[in-house]
TIDORO-685491 format. One line per 5 residues: number of its first residue (from 1); their letters; for each residue x, y, z of C-alpha. Coordinates in pm, 1 decimal, decimal comma. Example, Ala and Ser with C-alpha at 12.3 -4.5 7.8 and 13.67 -1.06 7.14 Angstrom:
residues 2
1) AS) 1230,0:-450,0:780,0; 1367,0:-106,0:714,0;
END
This chain:
residues 462
1) XXXXX) 1178,7:-2777,8:3857,3; 924,4:-2509,7:3933,7; 993,0:-2142,5:3987,8; 739,7:-1877,6:4086,5; 820,5:-1511,0:4056,9;
6) XXXXX) 544,9:-1298,8:4212,0; 673,5:-993,7:4027,5; 653,1:-1156,8:3686,7; 524,8:-1453,4:3486,6; 486,4:-1799,9:3630,4;
11) XXXXX) 705,1:-2052,5:3451,0; 717,0:-2429,6:3491,5; 981,2:-2642,7:3316,4; 1038,7:-3018,5:3308,0; 1328,6:-3173,3:3116,1;
16) XXXXX) 1476,3:-3517,8:3057,1; 1803,5:-3465,4:2880,5; 1970,4:-3633,5:2583,8; 2286,7:-3714,6:2775,2; 2322,5:-3353,6:2895,1;
21) XXXXX) 2099,7:-3069,3:3007,8; 2250,6:-2853,9:2731,8; 2088,3:-3059,4:2456,2; 1745,6:-3042,8:2619,7; 1786,1:-2669,0:2657,9;
26) XXXXX) 1886,9:-2645,6:2292,6; 1572,0:-2826,9:2184,3; 1356,1:-2602,8:2400,1; 1527,8:-2285,2:2282,5; 1492,3:-2386,9:1917,8;
31) XXXXX) 1120,1:-2452,1:1950,9; 1048,3:-2140,6:2153,5; 1239,9:-1945,9:1890,0; 990,2:-2065,1:1629,8; 702,9:-1952,1:1847,4;
36) XXXXX) 843,5:-1605,2:1910,4; 818,0:-1533,5:1538,3; 461,2:-1658,7:1500,7; 210,9:-1371,3:1526,5; -77,9:-1573,6:1385,5;
41) XXXXX) -184,4:-1664,6:1036,2; -284,7:-1404,5:782,0; -633,9:-1347,9:654,3; -792,1:-1143,3:378,9; -871,0:-872,3:630,0;
46) XXXXX) -630,5:-658,2:829,8; -747,7:-365,0:1042,9; -1077,2:-356,5:848,5; -1142,1:-728,0:820,3; -1515,9:-677,4:885,7;
51) XXXXX) -1719,9:-380,3:762,8; -1971,9:-292,1:1034,1; -2292,5:-94,2:987,0; -2526,0:-82,8:688,2; -2362,4:212,7:511,8;
56) XXXXX) -2009,1:73,7:535,5; -2123,6:-267,9:410,7; -2293,5:-106,5:108,8; -2035,1:160,5:19,6; -1709,4:-27,9:84,6;
61) XXXXX) -1636,0:167,1:402,8; -1634,5:511,3:233,7; -1849,8:669,0:504,9; -1639,8:925,9:695,0; -1838,4:1218,1:551,0;
66) XXXXX) -2174,7:1038,0:534,0; -2180,1:802,2:833,3; -2506,7:817,2:1024,3; -2680,3:630,7:1301,9; -2527,8:357,4:1512,2;
71) XXXXX) -2267,5:258,1:1251,4; -2112,4:604,6:1286,5; -1983,4:505,4:1631,1; -1730,8:279,0:1457,3; -1609,7:525,1:1189,2;
76) XXXXX) -1698,8:886,0:1279,9; -1893,9:958,2:1600,9; -2017,3:1291,7:1460,1; -2244,9:1089,1:1233,5; -2484,9:1002,7:1517,8;
81) XXXXX) -2627,1:1353,8:1457,5; -2674,9:1302,5:1085,2; -3019,2:1218,1:946,7; -3371,9:1280,8:1069,4; -3411,6:958,5:1269,0;
86) XXXXX) -3374,6:1063,5:1631,2; -3384,1:712,5:1778,9; -3288,6:385,6:1615,8; -3167,0:33,1:1681,5; -2926,5:-140,8:1444,1;
91) XXXXX) -2845,8:-511,9:1432,8; -2647,9:-697,0:1169,4; -2444,7:-1006,5:1097,2; -2188,8:-1111,1:840,4; -2308,6:-1457,8:748,5;
96) XXXXX) -2158,1:-1726,8:532,4; -1821,5:-1559,9:517,2; -1597,4:-1784,6:304,6; -1221,0:-1742,0:271,3; -1002,3:-1956,2:46,9;
101) XXXXX) -632,0:-1962,5:134,1; -363,5:-2079,9:-108,8; 6,2:-2123,7:-22,9; 279,9:-2301,9:-216,6; 547,9:-2407,4:32,7;
106) XXXXX) 435,1:-2395,3:392,5; 667,6:-2688,0:465,7; 955,7:-2805,1:249,1; 1277,8:-3005,5:227,8; 1583,4:-2826,2:84,9;
111) XXXXX) 1575,0:-2853,9:-296,1; 1323,6:-3137,3:-264,4; 958,4:-3183,3:-186,1; 735,0:-2895,0:-74,6; 374,4:-2880,6:38,0;
116) XXXXX) 143,8:-2581,1:58,6; -221,1:-2549,2:145,7; -553,2:-2468,0:-18,7; -863,0:-2472,1:197,3; -1186,3:-2291,4:283,9;
121) XXXXX) -1271,0:-2108,6:606,5; -1641,2:-2050,1:678,2; -1752,2:-1802,1:945,6; -2075,8:-1657,3:1084,4; -2024,0:-1328,5:1269,5;
126) XXXXX) -2277,7:-1122,1:1469,8; -2097,9:-799,6:1378,9; -2323,0:-515,2:1506,7; -2571,2:-439,1:1782,7; -2618,8:-69,1:1858,3;
131) XXXXX) -2871,3:186,7:1985,2; -2888,9:566,2:1942,6; -3130,7:794,4:2129,0; -3203,5:1168,1:2130,7; -3146,6:1335,5:2470,0;
136) XXXXX) -3224,9:1705,0:2442,1; -2976,7:1860,7:2201,3; -2752,4:1554,8:2219,6; -2771,9:1210,5:2068,3; -2616,1:932,8:2271,6;
141) XXXXX) -2523,9:592,9:2131,9; -2395,5:262,6:2258,8; -2272,8:-10,9:2029,1; -2107,0:-349,7:2016,2; -1908,6:-434,8:1702,5;
146) XXXXX) -1703,8:-739,0:1608,4; -1413,3:-605,1:1403,3; -1221,7:-928,3:1337,3; -1307,1:-1298,4:1317,6; -1046,5:-1548,1:1199,1;
151) XXXXX) -1073,9:-1923,4:1240,8; -841,5:-2133,2:1028,0; -638,0:-2450,5:1021,4; -331,4:-2497,6:798,4; -179,4:-2840,3:732,6;
156) XXXXX) 124,6:-2944,5:531,2; 344,0:-3252,4:505,3; 650,2:-3352,0:301,1; 816,4:-3688,3:246,5; 1126,6:-3831,8:79,5;
161) XXXXX) 1195,4:-4203,3:25,4; 1545,7:-4171,6:-122,9; 1723,0:-4259,9:204,7; 1439,5:-4430,3:386,9; 1088,7:-4325,5:471,2;
166) XXXXX) 1121,3:-3958,5:573,5; 803,7:-3772,1:671,0; 743,2:-3429,4:827,4; 405,7:-3277,0:911,6; 307,4:-2925,2:1024,0;
171) XXXXX) -30,4:-2811,1:1157,5; -122,0:-2453,3:1251,4; -453,7:-2355,1:1410,1; -539,5:-1987,0:1455,0; -844,9:-1831,1:1623,4;
176) XXXXX) -862,5:-1453,0:1648,7; -1149,1:-1221,4:1748,1; -1157,0:-847,6:1815,7; -1459,0:-685,3:1982,6; -1527,4:-311,8:2011,6;
181) XXXXX) -1774,6:-178,9:2271,8; -1844,3:192,2:2217,6; -2018,2:471,6:2406,2; -2047,8:797,5:2213,5; -2230,9:1126,2:2187,9;
186) XXXXX) -2282,2:1393,6:1924,1; -2416,2:1747,1:1899,9; -2463,0:2017,2:1635,1; -2334,6:2365,5:1722,1; -2454,9:2475,3:1374,6;
191) XXXXX) -2709,6:2317,6:1136,2; -2424,5:2242,5:892,0; -2173,9:2116,0:1150,4; -2185,9:1796,8:1359,2; -1932,2:1701,0:1626,9;
196) XXXXX) -1895,7:1372,4:1810,0; -1684,1:1189,1:2066,2; -1662,0:822,0:2164,5; -1489,7:591,1:2411,1; -1394,5:244,6:2283,7;
201) XXXXX) -1329,1:-65,6:2491,5; -1143,5:-328,2:2285,7; -1125,1:-694,8:2379,7; -893,5:-918,4:2176,8; -912,0:-1296,4:2212,6;
206) XXXXX) -649,7:-1515,1:2045,5; -575,7:-1884,8:2061,6; -336,1:-2087,1:1853,5; -186,2:-2431,9:1823,1; 124,6:-2548,4:1637,6;
211) XXXXX) 224,1:-2912,9:1598,7; 538,2:-3018,5:1412,2; 671,7:-3370,3:1392,9; 811,1:-3647,8:1184,1; 1097,4:-3886,8:1149,7;
216) XXXXX) 1312,0:-4120,7:940,9; 1242,4:-4495,4:917,2; 1529,9:-4724,2:815,9; 1435,7:-4900,1:488,3; 1594,9:-5229,5:600,5;
221) XXXXX) 1503,7:-5264,5:968,1; 1179,4:-5063,4:940,1; 1274,5:-4906,9:1271,2; 1267,5:-4534,6:1338,4; 1622,7:-4399,4:1321,2;
226) XXXXX) 1505,0:-4052,9:1415,0; 1181,2:-3896,4:1540,6; 1094,8:-3549,3:1662,3; 764,2:-3398,6:1775,8; 690,9:-3051,7:1909,8;
231) XXXXX) 368,8:-2874,8:2000,5; 264,5:-2530,8:2124,6; -64,8:-2412,3:2266,8; -113,9:-2036,9:2303,3; -408,5:-1844,0:2444,2;
236) XXXXX) -420,4:-1468,9:2504,2; -676,1:-1207,2:2603,6; -618,3:-832,3:2614,5; -842,2:-545,2:2721,9; -761,1:-207,0:2568,5;
241) XXXXX) -914,6:140,1:2542,6; -905,5:434,0:2304,0; -1097,6:755,1:2240,1; -1212,8:900,1:1908,9; -1344,3:1234,7:1788,4;
246) XXXXX) -1496,4:1345,1:1458,6; -1673,5:1613,5:1264,2; -1901,4:1639,2:962,4; -1939,9:1971,4:784,3; -2160,5:2064,6:488,9;
251) XXXXX) -2020,3:2383,5:330,9; -2293,7:2364,1:63,4; -2612,1:2165,1:13,4; -2429,0:1930,4:-225,4; -2097,8:1871,4:-48,9;
256) XXXXX) -2014,4:1712,1:285,3; -1671,6:1681,4:444,0; -1584,2:1448,8:728,2; -1282,6:1380,9:946,7; -1218,0:1160,3:1247,7;
261) XXXXX) -920,5:1068,1:1459,5; -866,6:767,0:1683,7; -614,3:792,6:1962,8; -360,2:513,0:2007,1; -520,6:216,1:2182,3;
266) XXXXX) -356,8:120,4:2510,1; -372,6:-225,1:2664,1; -481,2:-213,8:3027,9; -501,7:-584,7:3108,3; -334,8:-885,2:2948,3;
271) XXXXX) -344,0:-1258,6:3008,1; -123,6:-1495,4:2806,1; -52,1:-1865,1:2851,1; 195,3:-2066,3:2644,3; 236,0:-2443,6:2681,4;
276) XXXXX) 511,5:-2630,2:2498,1; 627,8:-2988,7:2473,9; 893,9:-3161,5:2262,9; 1023,8:-3516,4:2231,8; 1319,4:-3656,5:2037,4;
281) XXXXX) 1428,9:-4011,4:1961,4; 1756,3:-4098,9:1788,3; 2022,2:-4373,5:1803,6; 2230,0:-4164,7:2046,3; 1985,1:-3938,3:2226,5;
286) XXXXX) 1633,0:-3976,2:2368,8; 1435,6:-3738,3:2583,7; 1174,2:-3471,9:2611,5; 1124,9:-3118,3:2741,9; 817,0:-2921,9:2847,3;
291) XXXXX) 761,4:-2558,7:2930,9; 471,5:-2343,8:3047,4; 463,8:-1965,0:3070,3; 175,9:-1769,1:3222,2; 163,2:-1390,0:3220,5;
296) XXXXX) -141,3:-1218,7:3370,1; -189,7:-872,3:3512,1; -235,2:-501,9:3460,2; -14,3:-349,7:3192,1; 11,8:-26,1:2996,7;
301) XXXXX) 124,8:-103,0:2643,6; 34,1:24,2:2299,6; -213,0:-207,3:2124,7; -293,0:-9,5:1807,4; -153,7:316,1:1662,8;
306) XXXXX) -347,4:636,7:1608,6; -565,0:657,9:1299,5; -690,1:950,9:1091,6; -979,5:932,5:843,8; -1074,3:1205,3:596,3;
311) XXXXX) -1362,7:1193,7:348,2; -1562,0:1405,5:105,7; -1903,1:1329,5:-43,3; -2124,5:1465,7:-318,6; -2497,0:1462,8:-233,3;
316) XXXXX) -2766,2:1480,7:-496,8; -3135,3:1382,1:-519,7; -3026,5:1045,3:-667,3; -2809,9:966,2:-363,2; -2450,7:1029,6:-268,3;
321) XXXXX) -2097,6:938,2:-379,6; -1802,0:951,1:-138,1; -1422,4:922,9:-137,7; -1232,0:826,0:178,4; -870,9:799,3:281,5;
326) XXXXX) -715,8:695,6:609,9; -367,4:682,4:752,9; -203,2:498,0:1042,1; 153,1:606,8:1125,3; 445,1:370,2:1162,2;
331) XXXXX) 528,6:258,9:1515,2; 863,1:107,4:1613,6; 851,6:11,8:1979,8; 916,0:-299,4:2182,8; 541,7:-339,4:2243,3;
336) XXXXX) 430,9:-261,9:1885,2; 612,7:-266,4:1551,0; 409,8:-164,6:1245,1; 471,7:-0,8:910,1; 287,0:307,4:795,0;
341) XXXXX) -49,5:202,6:648,0; -271,1:397,2:409,8; -601,4:297,1:252,6; -843,8:443,7:-1,8; -1215,4:377,6:-50,4;
346) XXXXX) -1480,3:502,7:-290,4; -1849,6:418,4:-272,6; -2201,4:545,4:-278,6; -2566,8:485,9:-209,7; -2815,1:544,0:-492,7;
351) XXXXX) -3194,8:581,7:-468,6; -3393,1:365,6:-709,9; -3735,3:423,3:-555,0; -3866,9:558,7:-225,2; -3831,9:206,5:-87,6;
356) XXXXX) -3519,3:69,6:-259,2; -3158,5:191,4:-253,5; -2852,3:34,0:-418,8; -2501,2:62,7:-274,2; -2158,3:-14,3:-421,9;
361) XXXXX) -1798,6:48,5:-329,4; -1429,8:-27,8:-385,4; -1176,5:-51,0:-103,8; -820,9:-133,6:-4,6; -726,1:-308,8:319,8;
366) XXXXX) -346,9:-303,6:336,0; -139,6:-486,5:596,0; 79,5:-319,7:855,8; 327,3:-607,6:898,8; 684,4:-593,5:774,4;
371) XXXXX) 806,6:-828,7:503,0; 796,6:-1178,1:656,2; 1132,5:-1331,2:746,0; 1054,8:-1562,7:1042,3; 840,3:-1872,4:1055,6;
376) XXXXX) 468,3:-1795,4:1066,7; 498,8:-1429,3:974,7; 276,4:-1315,2:689,4; 181,8:-998,7:506,6; -122,4:-989,1:280,2;
381) XXXXX) -265,3:-675,4:117,7; -636,7:-700,0:36,2; -839,2:-521,6:-233,7; -1210,1:-563,9:-293,8; -1559,1:-444,0:-373,9;
386) XXXXX) -1906,6:-435,2:-220,8; -2253,2:-441,6:-375,3; -2587,8:-445,4:-198,9; -2949,0:-338,4:-153,5; -3132,4:-148,9:119,1;
391) XXXXX) -3508,5:-159,7:165,9; -3684,6:109,8:373,6; -4052,2:104,0:471,1; -4250,5:347,0:688,8; -4544,6:261,1:912,0;
396) XXXXX) -4750,7:558,2:1029,9; -4859,3:559,3:1393,4; -5182,1:686,8:1541,2; -5202,9:1051,2:1654,7; -5077,4:1102,0:2008,2;
401) XXXXX) -4799,9:841,2:1989,2; -4448,8:943,5:2094,0; -4324,7:909,3:1735,1; -4524,4:987,7:1417,8; -4403,6:672,0:1240,4;
406) XXXXX) -4185,6:364,5:1257,5; -3927,1:302,8:984,6; -3806,7:-48,9:912,5; -3489,4:-106,1:711,8; -3323,4:-418,6:577,2;
411) XXXXX) -2979,9:-433,9:413,1; -2821,2:-713,8:210,8; -2466,7:-669,6:80,4; -2197,5:-886,9:-78,7; -1827,5:-826,3:-15,3;
416) XXXXX) -1541,5:-973,4:-216,8; -1175,8:-928,4:-123,1; -862,8:-1056,7:-294,7; -549,9:-1079,5:-81,2; -198,0:-1109,8:-218,8;
421) XXXXX) 119,5:-1140,5:-15,2; 375,6:-1374,6:134,1; 401,2:-1614,6:427,6; 712,4:-1761,3:592,1; 698,5:-2140,9:610,0;
426) XXXXX) 964,5:-2390,7:718,5; 1252,1:-2540,5:524,0; 1344,2:-2853,8:724,8; 1675,7:-3037,8:720,0; 1627,4:-3401,9:614,4;
431) XXXXX) 1747,9:-3533,5:952,8; 1758,6:-3244,9:1203,8; 2020,6:-3240,0:1476,1; 1907,5:-3071,5:1794,9; 2253,1:-2918,2:1837,7;
436) XXXXX) 2243,1:-2763,9:1489,3; 2117,8:-2402,4:1498,0; 2029,0:-2435,9:1128,2; 1796,6:-2730,7:1178,6; 1520,0:-2525,7:1016,0;
441) XXXXX) 1513,4:-2208,1:809,9; 1227,4:-1983,3:699,1; 1106,3:-2030,2:344,9; 913,3:-1738,2:195,3; 617,4:-1848,7:-14,2;
446) XXXXX) 344,8:-1660,6:-202,2; 3,6:-1655,2:-36,7; -332,5:-1578,4:-197,0; -666,0:-1527,6:-23,7; -1013,1:-1504,3:-177,3;
451) XXXXX) -1297,3:-1391,5:49,0; -1671,4:-1367,9:-17,6; -1917,2:-1269,3:255,7; -2285,4:-1185,0:281,1; -2388,2:-903,0:514,3;
456) XXXXX) -2741,3:-883,1:654,5; -2853,9:-583,4:858,1; -3174,4:-443,4:1000,5; -3277,2:-110,5:1150,0; -3574,9:17,1:1346,0;
461) XX) -3609,9:396,7:1360,8; -3866,2:598,6:1552,8;
END
């Protein structure tokens, strides 16, 4: 049976029943119910999974008052006016990012066997490419930042031989990327005051796969008394937009204050496809069901809440030390449901020589999700530190050139984050009955994440 609704999603369904259409519908409803509670697997990063820009990578993201150059487009657009470099190009990558996930009971049998997961995820992310140029009294910047990069596979299986050979296996694959393309400008109405504005275009790409299956083999006949398999394939792309504004003010030569605000991000276009299939075999019922849902078109939904950052920094000849805080309000809507999120960061950049600087920072990266209670939901709060080096070298140009010198910069920074939280796995009945609404139940399990990444950045100023 195929139905097409030009005013809504396209949906295709095929079913072979287990003696009645009601049982096939029950199987389909049960499986789709699992999927509706699966937002994707958790990682060590939340809204600030990747630190972009040299300063943020060195100082743990504590840059609201001190952000400068192209990286300021991501945190405080007023920072494009900071510093003496009128024109510069920034490029960076987070390479050899390694995350280790540990769970205890992703899949379990009631009061019996349970299986978790411990594995490594390795990523290479081209996180920044940006350019800032002086145009009269303004500085204009364009930038491309990758703000999130998750690529993981979770596997778990449980077995019980007390009543035959019983085996269940669960596999979850999650791929998630978030890209931020920014156009911004800044100006200085006073030598101690910088203002900036930016327009952000956000593209989110998500794909996921869930496979669950198993069965019971009779110990005497060695025949399968019961078998069930289900699989989901999800792919989604959204295009969103937001605006941001910021200021940096230096009331004295030693103190700088910064503030920025991001408007709520609104989704303008969305494309989502979900494919599902299930098959059951038992002594009394055999059959399968499939379903496909495709939603594509222009929408106007909230993608992210507003965000406010405030920071203060102490500047001295040896460098600077900064403290940052940011807040995202709670949102309870049909298109977005998040808790209030706050984060704190402290970091600095310290001059060792005219060529070498050392940066260090501490940060929090707290999750916005509610306490998990449905399969696949997770909430992990992350806490970490950064440590790195920046090398700067000037090359003088001949008289008459457009710029008096070229400045080359290289940044190398390590980031460690520890995530602690919970994930909702599955507690499976030994022999599920498709007509039983309690065939599975969520099982809340601790989850730990360790993340180590190496950031490499370069800058050319002129």
